[in-house]
C-alpha positions as CSV (number, residue, x, y, z in Angstrom):
1,X,215.2,169.4,-10.5
2,X,214.0,166.1,-11.8
3,X,213.5,164.8,-8.2
4,X,211.5,167.9,-7.3
5,X,209.2,167.4,-10.3
6,X,208.7,163.7,-9.5
7,X,207.7,164.6,-5.9
8,X,205.2,167.2,-7.2
9,X,203.6,164.7,-9.5
10,X,203.2,162.3,-6.5
11,X,201.5,165.0,-4.5
12,X,199.1,165.7,-7.3
13,X,198.3,161.9,-7.7
14,X,197.6,161.6,-4.0
15,X,195.3,164.6,-3.9
16,X,193.4,163.5,-7.0
17,X,191.1,161.0,-5.2
18,X,190.1,163.6,-2.7
19,X,189.0,166.0,-5.5
20,X,187.2,163.1,-7.2
21,X,185.2,162.4,-4.0
22,X,183.7,165.9,-4.3
23,X,182.5,165.3,-7.9
24,X,178.7,165.0,-8.3
25,X,178.8,161.3,-9.2
26,X,181.0,160.3,-6.3
27,X,178.8,162.3,-3.8
28,X,175.7,160.5,-5.0
29,X,177.4,157.1,-4.6
30,X,178.5,158.1,-1.1
31,X,175.0,159.2,-0.2
32,X,173.6,155.9,-1.5
33,X,176.1,153.9,0.6
34,X,175.2,156.0,3.7
35,X,171.5,155.3,3.2
36,X,172.2,151.5,2.8
37,X,174.3,151.5,5.9
38,X,171.5,153.3,7.9
39,X,169.0,150.8,6.6
40,X,171.2,147.9,7.7
41,X,171.7,149.4,11.1
42,X,167.9,149.9,11.5
43,X,167.3,146.3,10.4
44,X,170.0,145.0,12.8
45,X,168.4,146.9,15.7
46,X,165.0,145.4,14.9
47,X,166.5,141.9,14.8
48,X,168.2,142.4,18.1
49,X,165.0,143.7,19.6
50,X,163.1,140.6,18.2
51,X,165.7,138.2,19.6
52,X,165.5,140.0,23.0
53,X,161.8,139.7,23.1
54,X,161.9,136.0,22.1
55,X,164.4,135.4,24.9
56,X,162.0,137.0,27.3
57,X,159.2,134.8,26.1
58,X,161.4,131.7,26.7
59,X,162.3,133.0,30.1
60,X,158.7,133.4,31.1
61,X,157.8,129.9,29.8
62,X,160.5,128.3,31.9
63,X,160.4,128.0,35.7
64,X,161.7,130.9,37.8
65,X,165.3,130.6,39.1
66,X,164.2,129.8,42.6
67,X,161.0,127.9,43.6
68,X,160.0,126.8,47.1
69,X,157.3,124.2,47.6
70,X,156.8,122.5,50.9
71,X,160.2,121.2,52.2
72,X,161.7,121.5,48.8
73,X,163.8,124.2,47.2
74,X,164.4,124.2,43.4
75,X,167.0,126.4,41.7
76,X,167.6,126.4,38.0
77,X,169.5,128.3,35.3
78,X,169.9,128.1,31.5
79,X,172.6,129.7,29.5
80,X,172.4,130.0,25.7
81,X,175.4,129.8,23.4
82,X,173.6,132.0,20.9
83,X,170.8,134.4,21.5
84,X,168.2,131.8,22.3
85,X,168.5,128.5,24.1
86,X,167.3,125.1,22.9
87,X,167.1,123.9,26.5
88,X,164.1,124.3,28.8
89,X,163.0,123.6,32.3
90,X,159.5,123.8,33.5
91,X,157.6,123.0,36.8
92,X,153.9,122.2,36.8
93,X,152.0,121.7,40.1
94,X,149.1,119.3,40.1
95,X,146.4,121.0,42.1
96,X,144.6,117.7,43.0
97,X,147.6,115.9,44.5
98,X,150.0,118.8,45.2
99,X,152.8,116.9,43.3
100,X,155.2,118.7,41.1
101,X,156.1,117.7,37.5
102,X,159.7,118.7,36.7
103,X,160.7,118.5,33.0
104,X,164.2,119.4,31.6
105,X,164.6,119.1,27.9
106,X,167.3,119.7,25.3
107,X,166.7,120.1,21.6
108,X,169.5,118.9,19.3
109,X,170.8,122.0,17.7
110,X,171.3,125.6,18.7
111,X,169.9,129.1,18.0
112,X,166.5,130.3,16.8
113,X,165.4,127.0,15.3
114,X,166.2,125.0,18.4
115,X,164.5,127.6,20.6
116,X,161.3,127.4,18.5
117,X,161.2,123.6,19.0
118,X,161.8,124.1,22.7
119,X,158.8,126.3,22.9
120,X,156.7,123.6,21.1
121,X,157.9,120.9,23.6
122,X,157.2,123.1,26.6
123,X,153.6,123.4,25.5
124,X,153.4,119.7,24.6
125,X,154.8,118.6,28.0
126,X,152.4,121.0,29.8
127,X,149.4,119.6,27.9
128,X,150.3,116.0,28.6
129,X,151.1,116.7,32.3
130,X,147.6,118.2,32.6
131,X,146.1,114.9,31.5
132,X,148.5,112.6,33.5
133,X,151.2,113.1,36.1
134,X,152.8,109.8,35.2
135,X,156.4,110.6,33.9
136,X,156.4,107.5,31.7
137,X,153.1,108.5,30.1
138,X,154.3,112.1,29.5
139,X,157.6,111.0,27.9
140,X,155.9,108.4,25.7
141,X,153.3,111.0,24.6
142,X,155.9,113.6,23.7
143,X,157.9,110.9,21.8
144,X,154.8,110.0,19.7
145,X,154.2,113.6,18.8
146,X,157.9,114.2,17.9
147,X,158.0,111.0,15.8
148,X,154.8,112.1,14.0
149,X,156.6,115.2,12.9
150,X,159.9,113.4,12.3
151,X,160.2,114.8,8.7
152,X,160.8,118.3,10.3
153,X,161.3,117.9,14.0
154,X,164.8,117.5,15.5
155,X,165.8,114.9,17.9
156,X,165.5,115.8,21.6
157,X,166.2,114.5,25.1
158,X,163.9,114.8,28.0
159,X,164.0,114.1,31.8
160,X,160.6,114.2,33.5
161,X,160.0,113.6,37.2
162,X,157.0,113.7,39.6
163,X,157.9,114.8,43.1
164,X,155.5,114.4,46.0
165,X,156.4,117.1,48.5
166,X,154.5,115.3,51.3
167,X,156.5,112.0,51.1
168,X,159.6,112.9,49.1
169,X,158.7,110.2,46.6
170,X,160.2,110.8,43.2
171,X,159.1,109.0,40.0
172,X,161.1,109.7,36.9
173,X,161.6,108.8,33.3
174,X,164.8,109.7,31.3
175,X,164.5,109.8,27.5
176,X,168.1,110.0,26.2
177,X,169.1,112.7,28.7
178,X,172.3,112.6,30.7
179,X,171.5,110.7,34.0
180,X,170.4,113.0,36.8
181,X,172.2,112.6,40.1
182,X,171.0,112.1,43.7
183,X,173.5,113.2,46.3
184,X,172.4,111.7,49.6
185,X,173.0,113.6,52.9
186,X,175.8,111.1,53.7
187,X,177.6,111.9,50.4
188,X,176.5,108.8,48.5
189,X,175.9,109.5,44.8
190,X,173.3,107.7,42.7
191,X,172.6,108.1,39.0
192,X,169.0,108.1,37.6
193,X,169.2,106.3,34.3
194,X,165.9,104.5,34.0
195,X,164.0,105.5,30.8
196,X,164.8,104.9,27.2
197,X,166.1,106.3,24.0
198,X,166.0,110.0,23.0
199,X,162.8,111.5,21.5
200,X,161.9,111.2,17.8
201,X,163.6,107.9,16.9
202,X,161.0,105.1,17.3
203,X,157.3,105.9,17.7
204,X,156.2,102.9,19.8
205,X,159.4,102.5,21.8
206,X,158.9,101.7,25.5
207,X,160.2,103.8,28.4
208,X,161.0,102.6,31.9
209,X,160.2,104.5,35.0
210,X,162.5,104.8,38.1
211,X,161.4,105.4,41.7
212,X,163.2,106.7,44.8
213,X,162.7,108.8,47.9
214,X,164.3,112.1,48.6
215,X,165.1,112.3,52.3
216,X,166.0,115.3,54.4
217,X,169.3,116.8,53.2
218,X,169.3,115.0,49.8
219,X,170.0,116.8,46.6
220,X,168.8,116.1,43.0
221,X,170.9,117.5,40.2
222,X,169.5,117.5,36.6
223,X,171.5,119.0,33.8
224,X,172.0,119.1,30.0
225,X,175.0,117.6,28.1
226,X,176.4,121.1,27.8
227,X,177.6,120.8,31.4
228,X,179.6,117.5,31.2
229,X,180.8,118.2,27.6
230,X,182.3,121.6,28.3
231,X,185.9,121.5,27.2
232,X,189.1,123.3,28.4
233,X,192.1,124.4,26.4
234,X,193.5,120.8,26.5
235,X,190.3,119.5,24.9
236,X,189.4,117.7,28.1
237,X,185.7,117.5,29.0
238,X,184.4,118.5,32.4
239,X,182.9,115.1,32.7
240,X,180.8,113.2,35.2
241,X,183.6,112.6,37.7
242,X,184.3,116.4,38.1
243,X,180.5,117.0,38.3
244,X,180.1,114.5,41.1
245,X,183.1,115.8,43.0
246,X,181.8,119.4,42.7
247,X,178.4,118.4,43.9
248,X,179.8,116.5,46.8
249,X,181.9,119.6,47.8
250,X,178.9,121.9,47.6
251,X,176.2,119.6,49.0
252,X,175.7,121.4,52.3
253,X,174.6,124.7,50.7
254,X,171.2,125.8,49.6
255,X,169.9,124.8,46.2
256,X,170.9,128.1,44.8
257,X,174.3,128.0,46.3
258,X,174.9,124.5,44.9
259,X,173.7,125.7,41.5
260,X,176.1,128.6,41.3
261,X,178.9,126.5,42.7
262,X,178.6,123.9,39.9
263,X,178.1,126.5,37.2
264,X,181.1,128.4,38.4
265,X,183.2,125.2,38.4
266,X,182.2,124.5,34.8
267,X,182.9,128.0,33.6
268,X,186.3,128.1,35.4
269,X,187.2,124.8,33.9
270,X,186.4,125.9,30.3
271,X,188.0,129.4,30.7
272,X,189.1,131.3,28.7
273,X,187.2,129.3,26.0
274,X,183.5,130.1,25.6
275,X,180.9,127.5,26.3
276,X,180.2,125.6,23.0
277,X,176.7,124.3,23.8
278,X,173.6,125.5,25.7
279,X,173.9,124.6,29.4
280,X,171.1,123.9,31.8
281,X,171.3,123.0,35.5
282,X,168.6,122.2,38.0
283,X,169.2,121.6,41.7
284,X,166.4,120.3,44.0
285,X,167.1,120.1,47.8
286,X,164.9,118.7,50.5
287,X,165.4,120.6,53.8
């Protein structure tokens, strides 16, 4: 009989909270929590919509995935670790000479703040390119402006090149960016390292300019450090050697085919780990 009474008391205790939930005070608290949850869900939806629109703006500011100009084909892609990338790639065509200005930049940092600065640098590069098509002058000008705002602006890297579609001549300047690669039609690999330090360090620093010629069948590969620094489960980086080998294996394909071949190799290498940094890749082929 004592055991039966004990069980009855337990049943009563268990059911008590359910009865309490129906009390007026509890119903009011539940209603208040439901209203707060609904407000949070609405605000979350607004935030996602704003980030989506910001990503669309970034996409429109950057070059299309595939561009053809004369004998040249340019394919590019940018992947963001978070909602918005701090990388950018733009193409400006000089109407007077027909030359193309290619600029690939990487803001130190990730997310919304980096994306905001990327937008600023896109406009700055465009304005300087309208005044001069000299890559060295463009990079030096961007560096001066970033240094002028050093109290708030992050460090950044930048690769700027001027490509003459008529001759295949390529002038470039590399400000702290990973060296772009030229894969010749015969499989020879060259690194483009002429330039200087990353942006925002020293106002009046000097930048060097490199010169080369892209011949028929040559490939130019420009990329952000997120490509070579992608790590696998053993904490090994994808690295320059793997990048060069993948480029050599894929060099006979179109610019777009080479782009997806390299991106696929990086993602397969890092899998199942997610990419830890924004990744950008640009492939230029001369047919």
